[in-house]
C-alpha positions as CSV (number, residue, x, y, z in Angstrom):
1,M,49.5,49.7,101.7
2,L,48.9,53.3,102.7
3,F,51.1,52.8,105.7
4,Q,53.9,51.4,103.6
5,H,53.5,54.2,101.1
6,M,53.8,56.8,103.9
7,R,56.9,55.1,105.3
8,G,58.5,55.1,101.8
9,G,57.8,58.8,101.4
10,K,59.5,59.5,104.7
11,R,62.5,57.5,103.6
12,V,62.7,59.5,100.3
13,E,62.4,62.8,102.2
14,S,65.1,61.7,104.7
15,L,67.4,60.8,101.8
16,L,66.7,64.1,100.1
17,R,67.5,66.0,103.3
18,R,70.7,64.0,103.8
19,L,71.7,64.7,100.2
20,A,71.1,68.4,100.6
21,R,73.3,68.5,103.7
22,Y,76.1,66.7,101.8
23,L,75.7,69.1,98.9
24,S,75.8,72.2,101.2
25,R,78.9,70.9,102.9
26,G,80.5,70.2,99.5
27,A,79.7,73.7,98.3
28,A,81.2,75.2,101.4
29,I,84.4,73.1,101.0
30,A,84.6,74.0,97.2
31,G,84.2,77.7,98.0
32,L,86.9,77.5,100.6
33,L,89.2,75.8,98.1
34,L,88.5,78.4,95.5
35,C,89.3,81.2,98.0
36,C,92.6,79.5,98.9
37,L,93.5,79.1,95.3
38,W,92.8,82.8,94.6
39,V,94.9,84.0,97.6
40,T,97.8,81.7,96.6
41,S,97.7,83.0,93.0
42,Y,97.7,86.6,94.2
43,L,100.7,86.0,96.5
44,V,102.6,84.3,93.8
45,R,102.0,87.1,91.3
46,S,102.8,89.8,93.8
47,P,106.4,91.1,93.7
48,S,106.2,92.1,97.4
49,T,106.4,88.5,98.7
50,G,109.4,86.3,99.0
51,L,107.9,83.6,96.8
52,R,109.7,82.8,93.5
53,V,107.9,84.3,90.5
54,P,108.9,82.3,87.4
55,D,109.6,84.1,84.2
56,A,111.3,83.2,80.9
57,N,114.6,84.8,81.9
58,D,115.2,82.1,84.6
59,G,117.0,80.2,81.9
60,R,119.3,83.1,81.1
61,A,121.9,81.0,79.4
62,G,119.4,79.5,76.9
63,A,118.1,81.0,73.7
64,G,115.1,83.3,74.0
65,A,115.9,85.0,77.3
66,A,114.3,88.4,76.8
67,A,112.3,91.3,78.1
68,L,108.7,90.0,78.4
69,S,106.5,93.0,79.2
70,E,105.3,95.7,76.9
71,P,108.2,98.1,76.1
72,L,108.3,101.3,78.1
73,V,109.0,103.1,74.8
74,S,108.7,102.5,71.1
75,T,111.1,99.8,69.9
76,T,113.0,99.5,66.6
77,T,115.2,96.6,65.5
78,T,118.6,97.3,64.1
79,T,119.8,95.6,60.9
80,T,123.0,94.4,62.6
81,G,121.3,92.0,65.0
82,D,118.3,91.2,67.1
83,T,119.1,93.7,69.9
84,A,116.1,96.1,70.3
85,R,117.1,99.7,70.7
86,R,114.6,101.7,72.7
87,Q,113.8,105.4,72.1
88,V,112.4,107.8,74.6
89,A,108.7,108.2,74.1
90,D,107.4,111.7,73.3
91,D,104.9,111.6,76.2
92,A,107.4,110.3,78.8
93,V,108.4,112.9,81.4
94,T,112.0,113.1,82.5
95,F,113.0,114.3,86.0
96,A,116.5,114.7,87.5
97,L,117.2,114.8,91.2
98,V,120.3,116.3,92.8
99,V,121.2,117.3,96.4
100,I,123.5,120.3,96.8
101,N,124.9,122.5,99.6
102,H,126.9,125.7,99.6
103,G,130.2,124.1,98.9
104,S,129.0,122.0,96.0
105,V,127.6,124.9,94.0
106,P,130.5,124.9,91.5
107,F,130.0,121.2,90.8
108,F,126.2,121.8,90.5
109,L,126.8,124.5,87.9
110,N,129.3,122.3,86.1
111,W,126.7,119.6,86.1
112,V,123.9,121.9,84.9
113,C,126.0,123.4,82.1
114,H,127.1,120.1,80.6
115,Y,123.6,118.6,80.9
116,R,122.0,121.7,79.3
117,C,124.4,121.4,76.4
118,V,123.8,117.7,75.7
119,L,120.1,118.4,75.7
120,Q,120.2,121.4,73.5
121,S,121.2,119.8,70.2
122,Q,118.6,117.0,70.6
123,F,115.9,119.5,71.7
124,L,116.6,121.8,68.7
125,A,116.6,118.7,66.4
126,G,113.2,117.7,67.7
127,T,114.3,114.4,69.2
128,V,113.6,115.8,72.8
129,R,110.1,117.3,73.0
130,L,109.5,117.7,76.7
131,P,111.9,119.6,79.0
132,V,113.8,117.9,81.8
133,T,112.8,119.1,85.2
134,V,115.7,119.2,87.7
135,R,114.6,118.9,91.3
136,A,117.4,120.3,93.4
137,R,117.3,119.6,97.1
138,A,119.1,122.4,98.9
139,T,120.6,121.5,102.3
140,D,120.9,125.1,103.6
141,G,119.0,128.4,103.1
142,K,121.8,130.2,101.2
143,V,121.7,127.6,98.4
144,L,117.9,127.6,98.3
145,D,117.8,131.4,98.0
146,W,120.5,131.3,95.3
147,L,118.7,128.7,93.3
148,R,115.4,130.7,93.4
149,Q,117.1,134.0,92.5
150,R,119.3,132.8,89.6
151,S,117.5,132.0,86.4
152,L,119.1,128.8,85.1
153,D,116.1,127.6,83.1
154,T,116.1,127.0,79.4
155,P,113.3,125.6,77.1
156,W,114.8,122.1,77.6
157,L,116.0,122.3,81.2
158,R,114.1,123.6,84.2
159,I,115.3,123.9,87.8
160,R,112.9,123.5,90.7
161,A,114.4,124.0,94.2
162,A,113.2,122.8,97.5
163,R,114.7,122.6,101.0
164,A,116.1,119.3,102.2
165,P,114.8,118.5,105.7
166,L,118.2,118.2,107.4
167,A,118.7,118.3,111.2
168,R,121.6,120.7,110.7
169,A,123.0,122.7,107.8
170,V,126.3,121.9,106.3
171,A,127.8,124.9,104.7
172,S,131.0,123.8,103.0
173,Y,132.0,120.8,101.0
174,Q,135.1,120.3,103.1
175,A,133.2,120.3,106.3
176,M,130.8,117.7,104.9
177,K,133.7,115.5,103.8
178,A,135.5,116.0,107.1
179,S,132.7,114.4,109.0
180,N,131.2,111.1,107.7
181,S,128.1,111.6,109.8
182,L,127.4,115.0,108.1
183,F,128.3,113.5,104.6
184,Y,126.0,110.5,105.1
185,E,123.2,112.7,106.4
186,I,123.2,114.6,103.1
187,E,123.6,111.4,101.1
188,R,120.4,110.0,102.8
189,Q,118.5,112.8,101.2
190,K,118.6,111.2,97.8
191,F,116.6,108.1,98.8
192,S,114.4,110.2,101.1
193,A,113.5,112.4,98.1
194,V,112.9,109.5,95.8
195,H,110.7,107.9,98.4
196,A,108.7,111.1,98.9
197,M,108.3,111.5,95.2
198,F,107.1,107.9,94.6
199,A,104.7,108.2,97.5
200,R,102.7,110.8,95.6
201,T,101.5,108.4,93.0
202,T,98.4,110.5,92.1
203,H,100.7,113.4,91.0
204,L,103.1,111.3,88.9
205,P,102.6,110.8,85.1
206,S,101.9,107.3,83.9
207,R,105.3,107.2,82.1
208,F,108.4,108.9,83.4
209,Y,112.1,108.7,83.9
210,L,113.9,109.8,87.1
211,L,117.6,110.4,86.8
212,V,119.2,110.5,90.3
213,C,122.9,111.5,90.4
214,D,125.6,113.3,92.3
215,V,126.8,116.7,91.2
216,D,130.3,115.3,90.5
217,V,128.9,113.6,87.4
218,V,129.4,115.2,84.0
219,F,127.3,114.3,81.0
220,L,129.0,114.1,77.5
221,H,125.9,112.7,75.8
222,E,122.2,112.7,76.6
223,P,122.0,110.0,79.3
224,V,118.5,108.6,79.1
225,R,118.6,107.6,75.4
226,A,122.2,106.3,75.9
227,I,121.1,104.2,78.9
228,L,118.0,102.7,77.2
229,R,120.1,101.2,74.4
230,Y,121.3,98.5,76.7
231,G,117.9,96.8,77.2
232,D,114.7,96.9,79.2
233,A,114.9,97.5,83.0
234,D,113.1,99.4,85.7
235,L,116.2,100.7,87.4
236,Y,119.6,101.3,85.8
237,M,122.7,101.9,87.9
238,Q,126.4,102.6,87.5
239,C,128.8,99.9,88.6
240,D,131.0,101.1,91.4
241,G,133.7,98.4,91.4
242,C,137.3,98.8,90.4
243,N,138.1,95.4,89.0
244,T,137.0,95.9,85.4
245,E,137.5,92.3,84.5
246,L,134.5,91.3,86.5
247,Y,132.0,93.5,84.7
248,G,131.8,92.0,81.3
249,A,128.5,91.2,79.5
250,Q,128.1,87.9,81.3
251,Q,128.4,89.2,84.8
252,V,124.9,90.1,86.0
253,Q,125.5,91.0,89.7
254,C,128.3,93.6,89.4
255,P,128.7,91.9,92.2
256,Y,126.4,94.0,94.5
257,E,128.6,97.1,94.0
258,Y,125.9,99.3,92.5
259,N,126.6,103.0,92.6
260,T,123.7,105.0,94.1
261,G,125.3,108.2,92.8
262,F,124.1,107.5,89.3
263,M,120.6,105.9,88.8
264,L,117.8,106.0,86.3
265,F,114.3,104.8,87.2
266,A,112.2,103.9,84.1
267,V,108.5,103.7,85.1
268,D,105.6,102.8,82.9
269,Q,102.3,102.4,84.8
270,R,100.1,101.9,81.8
271,T,100.1,98.0,82.1
272,R,99.4,95.9,85.1
273,S,102.9,94.4,85.1
274,G,104.3,97.9,85.0
275,R,102.3,99.0,88.0
276,L,103.3,95.9,89.9
277,R,107.0,96.5,89.2
278,F,106.7,100.1,90.2
279,Q,105.0,99.1,93.4
280,A,108.0,96.7,94.1
281,I,110.5,99.5,93.3
282,R,108.7,101.8,95.7
283,Q,108.8,99.1,98.3
284,L,112.6,98.6,97.7
285,I,113.3,102.3,98.1
286,A,111.1,102.4,101.2
287,E,113.0,99.5,102.8
288,V,116.3,101.3,102.0
289,V,115.1,104.4,103.7
290,H,113.8,102.4,106.7
291,E,117.1,100.5,107.1
292,S,119.0,103.8,106.8
293,I,116.9,105.4,109.6
294,K,117.2,102.4,111.8
295,T,121.0,102.2,111.3
296,E,121.4,105.9,112.1
297,R,119.3,105.6,115.3
298,A,121.4,102.7,116.4
299,R,124.6,104.8,115.8
300,Q,123.2,107.6,117.9
301,L,122.6,105.2,120.8
302,Q,126.1,103.9,120.3
303,P,128.3,106.8,119.3
304,E,131.3,104.5,118.9
305,R,129.7,102.9,115.9
306,K,130.6,104.3,112.4
307,S,128.1,105.9,110.1
308,V,127.0,103.8,107.1
309,H,126.7,105.1,103.6
310,D,123.3,104.5,102.0
311,Q,125.0,102.9,99.0
312,F,126.1,100.1,101.4
313,I,122.6,99.8,102.8
314,F,121.1,99.7,99.3
315,N,123.4,96.9,98.1
316,K,122.6,95.0,101.3
317,V,118.9,95.3,100.8
318,L,119.3,94.4,97.1
319,K,121.2,91.3,97.9
320,K,118.5,90.1,100.3
321,W,115.8,90.8,97.7
322,T,117.7,88.9,95.0
323,H,118.2,85.9,97.2
324,N,114.4,85.9,97.9
325,H,113.7,86.1,94.2
326,M,111.9,89.5,94.6
327,V,114.0,91.3,92.0
328,Q,115.8,90.3,88.8
329,L,119.4,91.5,88.1
330,R,120.2,92.0,84.5
331,S,123.4,92.7,82.6
332,P,123.7,95.0,79.5
333,Y,123.7,93.6,76.0
334,E,121.3,90.7,76.9
335,N,119.3,89.2,74.1
336,M,116.2,91.3,73.9
337,T,114.0,89.0,71.8
338,S,110.5,89.3,73.2
339,I,108.2,86.4,74.1
340,A,104.5,87.1,73.7
341,G,102.1,86.3,76.4
342,I,104.5,86.5,79.4
343,E,105.0,89.5,81.6
344,Y,107.5,90.5,84.1
345,V,106.2,91.1,87.6
346,R,109.5,91.4,89.4
347,P,111.5,94.6,89.0
348,R,114.5,94.5,86.8
349,I,117.8,96.2,87.8
350,M,120.6,96.6,85.3
351,Y,124.1,97.8,85.9
352,L,125.6,100.0,83.2
353,P,128.8,99.1,81.3
354,Y,131.8,100.7,83.0
355,E,133.4,101.5,79.6
356,V,130.7,104.0,78.7
357,F,129.7,105.0,82.3
358,P,133.0,104.9,84.1
359,N,133.4,105.6,87.8
360,G,136.3,107.5,89.3
361,C,138.4,104.4,90.0
362,V,138.1,103.1,86.4
363,L,138.8,106.4,84.7
364,F,141.2,108.1,87.1
365,G,142.7,105.2,89.1
366,Y,142.6,104.8,92.8
367,R,145.4,103.9,95.2
368,H,147.3,100.9,93.7
369,R,144.9,100.6,90.7
370,E,145.9,102.4,87.5
371,P,143.3,104.0,85.1
372,S,141.9,101.8,82.5
373,P,143.6,102.5,79.1
374,A,140.5,101.2,77.2
375,V,138.2,103.6,79.0
376,R,140.6,106.5,78.4
377,A,140.7,105.7,74.7
378,L,136.9,105.7,74.6
379,L,136.8,109.1,76.2
380,E,139.2,110.4,73.6
381,R,136.9,109.1,70.9
382,G,133.9,110.8,72.4
383,L,132.1,107.5,73.2
384,V,131.8,108.0,77.0
385,V,128.3,109.1,78.1
386,A,129.0,110.2,81.7
387,V,132.0,110.7,83.9
388,H,131.7,110.3,87.7
389,A,134.5,111.8,89.8
390,N,133.9,109.6,92.8
391,Y,136.8,107.8,94.5
392,R,138.2,111.2,95.2
393,N,138.3,112.8,98.7
394,G,137.5,116.5,98.8
395,A,136.3,119.1,96.4
396,S,139.8,120.0,95.2
397,E,140.6,116.4,94.3
398,K,137.4,116.0,92.4
399,W,137.8,119.2,90.5
400,R,141.4,118.3,89.6
401,A,140.3,114.9,88.3
402,L,137.6,116.5,86.1
403,R,139.9,119.2,84.9
404,S,142.5,116.6,83.8
405,V,140.0,115.5,81.2
406,N,138.8,119.0,80.3
407,L,135.4,118.6,81.9
408,T,135.3,121.7,84.1
409,I,134.1,125.1,83.5
410,A,136.6,127.7,84.7
411,S,133.9,130.3,85.7
412,T,132.4,127.9,88.3
413,Q,135.7,126.9,90.0
414,E,135.5,129.3,92.9
415,E,133.5,127.9,95.7
416,S,131.1,130.7,96.3
417,L,127.6,131.7,95.4
418,N,129.0,134.4,93.1
419,A,130.0,131.8,90.5
420,Q,128.9,132.9,87.0
421,L,126.3,131.2,84.9
422,C,126.8,128.8,82.1
423,P,128.9,129.9,79.1
424,P,127.5,129.2,75.6
425,C,127.3,125.5,74.7
426,D,129.6,125.7,71.7
427,E,132.3,127.0,74.0
428,I,131.8,124.1,76.4
429,Q,131.7,121.5,73.7
430,A,134.8,122.9,72.0
431,T,136.7,122.7,75.3
432,A,135.6,119.2,76.1
433,S,136.5,117.9,72.6
434,T,140.1,119.1,72.6
435,G,143.1,117.8,74.5
436,H,141.3,115.3,76.7
437,M,144.6,114.0,78.1
């Protein structure tokens, strides 16, 4: 009996040991499965991967397609519909970035004077509480010295100058336009400056707007508030196409003709989704800079190859990101009804309506294309926010186009560093509001 009892105890002990081994193996397999599930969920939620991140706007044609993250700014609903109109938050900082050289000083002064005047009325009325800081990247030492010696600051507009790290200085606007390689070298400074600014995340405010534009842009209304009326996005861009019939409210891709000479980055890092989208925007800009450097190095090895504008590179990268579902393209006037509990993790890029933000082809015509009568009529009525004098070759052609709509300041026309400072705002506004055509 004792022998049988001992044999039974050994069997129980053996069974217990075998069960423990099975349990330890099961625990290891379960832990491995949990790790795999965690990694998979992280990759799906991260905007830096090529996996599709589902969101409620995938069914754009259906009802309820909307902005799903917390608004970057306070939101109010109009009585005329469900479109939410955003207002700039008081604690959001606004930056502006321009790249200038000696020959573009008159355009820069024209840009500064008009921008100062559209800010003045809102600043005095209390709707703008923080000044706009303009970061001017000077491509040569003369411009840098001029910017630091001249006092262009006002309580609502501050100029901060820095030297652009160019391999060679480009003195005149004509010399820059005569050589595409020189022109594109200056154009590359925009994305390089944005990339450098975004890399210093510890020095950036949690909420800010960055307005990046060329100096041949003229503001007729305060741009940030005007842009935010069209819906929630992380990057707003001017449409650069000529065929105005393609850019109605239903066209969401513009189609890959986004103008890098007029961009607004809207960043809010207070939420996790906002931080993820900002990381994705940083990655997008970094890839554009990388592709630009790689393209330029290839051209140096093969001098017969033509230089490529960064706008072409940006649209190429954007098209790849869109096809990999790493970014969401949005059109203005989309239904902005919010859906609680769902957040965007992909960055949202919106093109601006050409009627209110016309490019040079739409407003002035180009080659066989005539100017748009509808846009001209809106300009007459004071409903155009910004005019861009692109699609014009050379400083004289750009200046002539802006002067045809009374958007030039006579004292800045001479192309020298002796150009006068801005005249009073009432004088500028009186000139702009009379005799547009």
